[in-house]
DRENTORKOL-3810 file (N, C-alpha, C; in nm, 4 decimals):
REM DRENTORKOL-3810
@n.u->0.0841; n.v->-0.1170; n.w->0.0000; ca.u->0.0000; ca.v->0.0000; ca.w->0.0000; c.u->0.0893; c.v->0.1242; c.w->0.0000
@n.u->0.0504; n.v->0.2239; n.w->-0.0791; ca.u->0.1204; ca.v->0.3517; ca.w->-0.0796; c.u->0.0261; c.v->0.4594; c.w->-0.0274
@n.u->0.0851; n.v->0.5634; n.w->0.0273; ca.u->0.0084; ca.v->0.6779; ca.w->0.0755; c.u->0.0227; c.v->0.7894; c.w->-0.0277
@n.u->-0.0911; n.v->0.8405; n.w->-0.0759; ca.u->-0.0909; ca.v->0.9475; ca.w->-0.1752; c.u->-0.1459; c.v->1.0729; c.w->-0.1074
@n.u->-0.0677; n.v->1.1812; n.w->-0.1123; ca.u->-0.1080; ca.v->1.3068; ca.w->-0.0488; c.u->-0.1285; c.v->1.4147; c.w->-0.1547
@n.u->-0.2278; n.v->1.4993; n.w->-0.1302; ca.u->-0.2568; ca.v->1.6122; ca.w->-0.2183; c.u->-0.2366; c.v->1.7405; c.w->-0.1392
@n.u->-0.1646; n.v->1.8360; n.w->-0.1965; ca.u->-0.1313; ca.v->1.9580; ca.w->-0.1261; c.u->-0.1973; c.v->2.0805; c.w->-0.1879
@n.u->-0.2158; n.v->2.1805; n.w->-0.1026; ca.u->-0.2670; ca.v->2.3127; ca.w->-0.1403; c.u->-0.3982; c.v->2.3019; c.w->-0.2164
@n.u->-0.4091; n.v->2.3698; n.w->-0.3284; ca.u->-0.5334; ca.v->2.3746; ca.w->-0.4056; c.u->-0.5760; c.v->2.2362; c.w->-0.4551
@n.u->-0.4812; n.v->2.1464; n.w->-0.4759; ca.u->-0.5150; ca.v->2.0114; ca.w->-0.5230; c.u->-0.6015; c.v->1.9378; c.w->-0.4220
@n.u->-0.5744; n.v->1.9606; n.w->-0.2951; ca.u->-0.6531; ca.v->1.8966; ca.w->-0.1894; c.u->-0.8007; c.v->1.9328; c.w->-0.2033
@n.u->-0.8288; n.v->2.0591; n.w->-0.2293; ca.u->-0.9662; ca.v->2.1037; ca.w->-0.2463; c.u->-1.0296; c.v->2.0522; c.w->-0.3742
@n.u->-0.9531; n.v->2.0504; n.w->-0.4821; ca.u->-1.0069; ca.v->2.0054; ca.w->-0.6100; c.u->-1.0385; c.v->1.8555; c.w->-0.6105
@n.u->-0.9516; n.v->1.7781; n.w->-0.5484; ca.u->-0.9706; ca.v->1.6335; ca.w->-0.5436; c.u->-1.0716; c.v->1.5963; c.w->-0.4347
@n.u->-1.0797; n.v->1.6798; n.w->-0.3309; ca.u->-1.1730; ca.v->1.6534; ca.w->-0.2221; c.u->-1.1170; c.v->1.5642; c.w->-0.1133
@n.u->-0.9879; n.v->1.5403; n.w->-0.1176; ca.u->-0.9219; ca.v->1.4571; ca.w->-0.0172; c.u->-0.7817; c.v->1.5109; c.w->0.0068
@n.u->-0.7366; n.v->1.4936; n.w->0.1298; ca.u->-0.5993; ca.v->1.5305; ca.w->0.1615; c.u->-0.5053; c.v->1.4131; c.w->0.1375
@n.u->-0.5580; n.v->1.2924; n.w->0.1573; ca.u->-0.4729; ca.v->1.1741; ca.w->0.1500; c.u->-0.5580; c.v->1.0515; c.w->0.1181
@n.u->-0.5012; n.v->0.9601; n.w->0.0398; ca.u->-0.5652; ca.v->0.8308; ca.w->0.0142; c.u->-0.4596; c.v->0.7217; c.w->0.0233
@n.u->-0.5028; n.v->0.6038; n.w->0.0608; ca.u->-0.4157; ca.v->0.4865; ca.w->0.0618; c.u->-0.4553; c.v->0.3995; c.w->-0.0566
@n.u->-0.3563; n.v->0.3516; n.w->-0.1302; ca.u->-0.3828; ca.v->0.2742; ca.w->-0.2509; c.u->-0.3019; c.v->0.1447; c.w->-0.2464
@n.u->-0.3718; n.v->0.0335; n.w->-0.2677; ca.u->-0.3042; ca.v->-0.0965; ca.w->-0.2793; c.u->-0.2362; c.v->-0.1030; c.w->-0.4149
@n.u->-0.1118; n.v->-0.1495; n.w->-0.4163; ca.u->-0.0393; ca.v->-0.1662; ca.w->-0.5423; c.u->0.0183; c.v->-0.3067; c.w->-0.5493
@n.u->0.0475; n.v->-0.3485; n.w->-0.6704; ca.u->0.1147; ca.v->-0.4765; ca.w->-0.6924; c.u->0.2624; c.v->-0.4493; c.w->-0.7167
@n.u->0.3450; n.v->-0.5493; n.w->-0.6954; ca.u->0.4873; ca.v->-0.5364; ca.w->-0.7222; c.u->0.5125; c.v->-0.4951; c.w->-0.8663
@n.u->0.6062; n.v->-0.4058; n.w->-0.8875; ca.u->0.6402; ca.v->-0.3609; ca.w->-1.0223; c.u->0.5549; c.v->-0.2476; c.w->-1.0748
@n.u->0.4638; n.v->-0.1954; n.w->-0.9914; ca.u->0.3784; ca.v->-0.0841; ca.w->-1.0335; c.u->0.4624; c.v->0.0412; c.w->-1.0536
@n.u->0.4401; n.v->0.1092; n.w->-1.1647; ca.u->0.5115; ca.v->0.2346; ca.w->-1.1900; c.u->0.4284; c.v->0.3534; c.w->-1.1414
@n.u->0.4938; n.v->0.4652; n.w->-1.1266; ca.u->0.4237; ca.v->0.5873; ca.w->-1.0889; c.u->0.3171; c.v->0.6200; c.w->-1.1926
@n.u->0.3477; n.v->0.6023; n.w->-1.3202; ca.u->0.2517; ca.v->0.6279; ca.w->-1.4270; c.u->0.1269; c.v->0.5412; c.w->-1.4149
@n.u->0.1451; n.v->0.4142; n.w->-1.3803; ca.u->0.0307; ca.v->0.3251; ca.w->-1.3621; c.u->-0.0548; c.v->0.3693; c.w->-1.2435
@n.u->0.0093; n.v->0.4126; n.w->-1.1367; ca.u->-0.0646; ca.v->0.4630; ca.w->-1.0208; c.u->-0.1440; c.v->0.5872; c.w->-1.0590
@n.u->-0.0835; n.v->0.6767; n.w->-1.1345; ca.u->-0.1527; ca.v->0.7991; ca.w->-1.1768; c.u->-0.2767; c.v->0.7632; c.w->-1.2573
@n.u->-0.2656; n.v->0.6690; n.w->-1.3490; ca.u->-0.3808; ca.v->0.6290; ca.w->-1.4297; c.u->-0.4919; c.v->0.5715; c.w->-1.3424
@n.u->-0.4563; n.v->0.4927; n.w->-1.2431; ca.u->-0.5561; ca.v->0.4380; ca.w->-1.1500; c.u->-0.6231; c.v->0.5503; c.w->-1.0721
@n.u->-0.5445; n.v->0.6464; n.w->-1.0266; ca.u->-0.6015; ca.v->0.7573; ca.w->-0.9499; c.u->-0.6939; c.v->0.8439; c.w->-1.0348
@n.u->-0.6626; n.v->0.8587; n.w->-1.1635; ca.u->-0.7500; ca.v->0.9359; ca.w->-1.2529; c.u->-0.8878; c.v->0.8725; c.w->-1.2632
@n.u->-0.8944; n.v->0.7399; n.w->-1.2536; ca.u->-1.0223; ca.v->0.6698; ca.w->-1.2564; c.u->-1.0933; c.v->0.6823; c.w->-1.1217
@n.u->-1.0184; n.v->0.6597; n.w->-1.0149; ca.u->-1.0761; ca.v->0.6625; ca.w->-0.8800; c.u->-1.1143; c.v->0.8033; c.w->-0.8348
@n.u->-1.0405; n.v->0.9033; n.w->-0.8810; ca.u->-1.0632; ca.v->1.0431; ca.w->-0.8424; c.u->-1.0768; c.v->1.1268; c.w->-0.9694
@n.u->-1.1952; n.v->1.1281; n.w->-1.0321; ca.u->-1.2131; ca.v->1.1954; ca.w->-1.1618; c.u->-1.1620; c.v->1.3394; c.w->-1.1706
@n.u->-1.1727; n.v->1.4222; n.w->-1.0660; ca.u->-1.1188; ca.v->1.5583; ca.w->-1.0800; c.u->-0.9685; c.v->1.5599; c.w->-1.1092
@n.u->-0.8989; n.v->1.4544; n.w->-1.0682; ca.u->-0.7547; ca.v->1.4487; ca.w->-1.0915; c.u->-0.7224; c.v->1.4422; c.w->-1.2405
@n.u->-0.8078; n.v->1.3789; n.w->-1.3184; ca.u->-0.7851; ca.v->1.3687; ca.w->-1.4630; c.u->-0.7792; c.v->1.5079; c.w->-1.5259
@n.u->-0.8750; n.v->1.5932; n.w->-1.4918; ca.u->-0.8763; ca.v->1.7293; ca.w->-1.5461; c.u->-0.7544; c.v->1.8086; c.w->-1.5007
@n.u->-0.7191; n.v->1.7934; n.w->-1.3752; ca.u->-0.6038; ca.v->1.8654; ca.w->-1.3203; c.u->-0.4760; c.v->1.8230; c.w->-1.3928
@n.u->-0.4588; n.v->1.6928; n.w->-1.4142; ca.u->-0.3375; ca.v->1.6424; ca.w->-1.4776; c.u->-0.3282; c.v->1.6859; c.w->-1.6235
@n.u->-0.4418; n.v->1.6994; n.w->-1.6927; ca.u->-0.4393; ca.v->1.7420; ca.w->-1.8323; c.u->-0.3905; c.v->1.8854; c.w->-1.8459
@n.u->-0.4147; n.v->1.9673; n.w->-1.7447; ca.u->-0.3698; ca.v->2.1065; ca.w->-1.7482; c.u->-0.2196; c.v->2.1178; c.w->-1.7314
@n.u->-0.1590; n.v->2.0166; n.w->-1.6718; ca.u->-0.0138; ca.v->2.0138; ca.w->-1.6567; c.u->0.0370; c.v->2.0980; c.w->-1.5413
@n.u->0.1672; n.v->2.0934; n.w->-1.5240; ca.u->0.2320; ca.v->2.1730; ca.w->-1.4211; c.u->0.2347; c.v->2.1088; c.w->-1.2838
@n.u->0.1761; n.v->1.9911; n.w->-1.2699; ca.u->0.1721; ca.v->1.9236; ca.w->-1.1408; c.u->0.3045; c.v->1.8489; c.w->-1.1201
@n.u->0.3656; n.v->1.8694; n.w->-1.0050; ca.u->0.4847; ca.v->1.7935; ca.w->-0.9685; c.u->0.4405; c.v->1.6743; c.w->-0.8849
@n.u->0.5029; n.v->1.5605; n.w->-0.9083; ca.u->0.4714; ca.v->1.4418; ca.w->-0.8312; c.u->0.6023; c.v->1.3884; c.w->-0.7743
@n.u->0.6022; n.v->1.3684; n.w->-0.6429; ca.u->0.7226; ca.v->1.3176; ca.w->-0.5787; c.u->0.6945; c.v->1.1828; c.w->-0.5139
@n.u->0.7988; n.v->1.1034; n.w->-0.5053; ca.u->0.7943; ca.v->0.9765; ca.w->-0.4349; c.u->0.8985; c.v->0.9862; c.w->-0.3242
@n.u->0.8518; n.v->0.9756; n.w->-0.2019; ca.u->0.9407; ca.v->0.9881; ca.w->-0.0852; c.u->1.0229; c.v->1.1167; c.w->-0.0918
@n.u->0.9554; n.v->1.2245; n.w->-0.1271; ca.u->1.0094; ca.v->1.3606; ca.w->-0.1311; c.u->1.1134; c.v->1.3840; c.w->-0.2401
@n.u->1.1109; n.v->1.3004; n.w->-0.3445; ca.u->1.1975; ca.v->1.3198; ca.w->-0.4610; c.u->1.1120; c.v->1.3194; c.w->-0.5863
@n.u->1.1271; n.v->1.4196; n.w->-0.6713; ca.u->1.0542; ca.v->1.4224; ca.w->-0.7982; c.u->1.1162; c.v->1.3164; c.w->-0.8884
@n.u->1.0297; n.v->1.2290; n.w->-0.9417; ca.u->1.0770; ca.v->1.1185; ca.w->-1.0254; c.u->0.9968; c.v->1.1137; c.w->-1.1542
@n.u->1.0442; n.v->1.0363; n.w->-1.2496; ca.u->0.9759; ca.v->1.0175; ca.w->-1.3771; c.u->0.8611; c.v->0.9182; c.w->-1.3593
@n.u->0.7669; n.v->0.9196; n.w->-1.4537; ca.u->0.6498; ca.v->0.8328; ca.w->-1.4448; c.u->0.6827; c.v->0.6847; c.w->-1.4607
@n.u->0.8007; n.v->0.6538; n.w->-1.5152; ca.u->0.8370; ca.v->0.5130; ca.w->-1.5294; c.u->0.9060; c.v->0.4570; c.w->-1.4055
@n.u->0.9199; n.v->0.5391; n.w->-1.3011; ca.u->0.9812; ca.v->0.4932; ca.w->-1.1762; c.u->0.8907; c.v->0.3900; c.w->-1.1091
@n.u->0.9500; n.v->0.2820; n.w->-1.0631; ca.u->0.8745; ca.v->0.1780; ca.w->-0.9934; c.u->0.8553; c.v->0.2220; c.w->-0.8485
@n.u->0.7311; n.v->0.2120; n.w->-0.8022; ca.u->0.7022; ca.v->0.2489; ca.w->-0.6640; c.u->0.6916; c.v->0.1222; c.w->-0.5796
@n.u->0.7165; n.v->0.1407; n.w->-0.4509; ca.u->0.7221; ca.v->0.0282; ca.w->-0.3585; c.u->0.6159; c.v->0.0407; c.w->-0.2504
@n.u->0.5772; n.v->-0.0718; n.w->-0.1941; ca.u->0.4875; ca.v->-0.0732; ca.w->-0.0803; c.u->0.5464; c.v->0.0166; c.w->0.0294
@n.u->0.4651; n.v->0.1042; n.w->0.0848; ca.u->0.5106; ca.v->0.1943; ca.w->0.1906; c.u->0.5566; c.v->0.3305; c.w->0.1420
@n.u->0.5682; n.v->0.3491; n.w->0.0101; ca.u->0.6109; ca.v->0.4793; ca.w->-0.0424; c.u->0.5060; c.v->0.5865; c.w->-0.0157
@n.u->0.5529; n.v->0.7104; n.w->-0.0098; ca.u->0.4638; ca.v->0.8258; ca.w->0.0016; c.u->0.4719; c.v->0.9049; c.w->-0.1284
@n.u->0.3588; n.v->0.9201; n.w->-0.1941; ca.u->0.3505; ca.v->0.9932; ca.w->-0.3211; c.u->0.2802; c.v->1.1246; c.w->-0.2928
@n.u->0.3384; n.v->1.2334; n.w->-0.3384; ca.u->0.2797; ca.v->1.3658; ca.w->-0.3149; c.u->0.2521; c.v->1.4351; c.w->-0.4472
@n.u->0.1309; n.v->1.4904; n.w->-0.4605; ca.u->0.0928; ca.v->1.5702; ca.w->-0.5762; c.u->0.1014; c.v->1.7160; c.w->-0.5335
@n.u->0.1857; n.v->1.7917; n.w->-0.6022; ca.u->0.2130; ca.v->1.9311; ca.w->-0.5663; c.u->0.1696; c.v->2.0223; c.w->-0.6785
@n.u->0.0950; n.v->2.1279; n.w->-0.6471; ca.u->0.0493; ca.v->2.2204; ca.w->-0.7510; c.u->0.1659; c.v->2.3036; c.w->-0.8047
@n.u->0.1443; n.v->2.3694; n.w->-0.9181; ca.u->0.2493; ca.v->2.4607; ca.w->-0.9682; c.u->0.2766; c.v->2.5695; c.w->-0.8665
@n.u->0.4009; n.v->2.6065; n.w->-0.8563; ca.u->0.4412; ca.v->2.7116; ca.w->-0.7633; c.u->0.4827; c.v->2.8352; c.w->-0.8399
@n.u->0.4497; n.v->2.9495; n.w->-0.7862; ca.u->0.4960; ca.v->3.0754; ca.w->-0.8432; c.u->0.6018; c.v->3.1308; c.w->-0.7481
@n.u->0.7030; n.v->3.1850; n.w->-0.8049; ca.u->0.8097; ca.v->3.2386; ca.w->-0.7214; c.u->0.8350; c.v->3.3838; c.w->-0.7522
@n.u->0.9177; n.v->3.4414; n.w->-0.6718; ca.u->0.9465; ca.v->3.5806; ca.w->-0.6970; c.u->1.0751; c.v->3.6227; c.w->-0.6353
END
């Protein structure tokens, strides 16, 4: 099982701060994202707009990264700086 967290405006759009998701061995971050788009329909629209950073255990990784049982996945909205 992995813990998926949504931060800032994403939390409100998705309607949840955190969800737990069962995964099978060899699951990639991309596969998890596709599952979440089905389970949490607002996430599909958010992801199509782009700019969302996704981290695994506080490291931004590519969608082909394999995730492990116990990992923490965070969805972070675009940030503006100054």
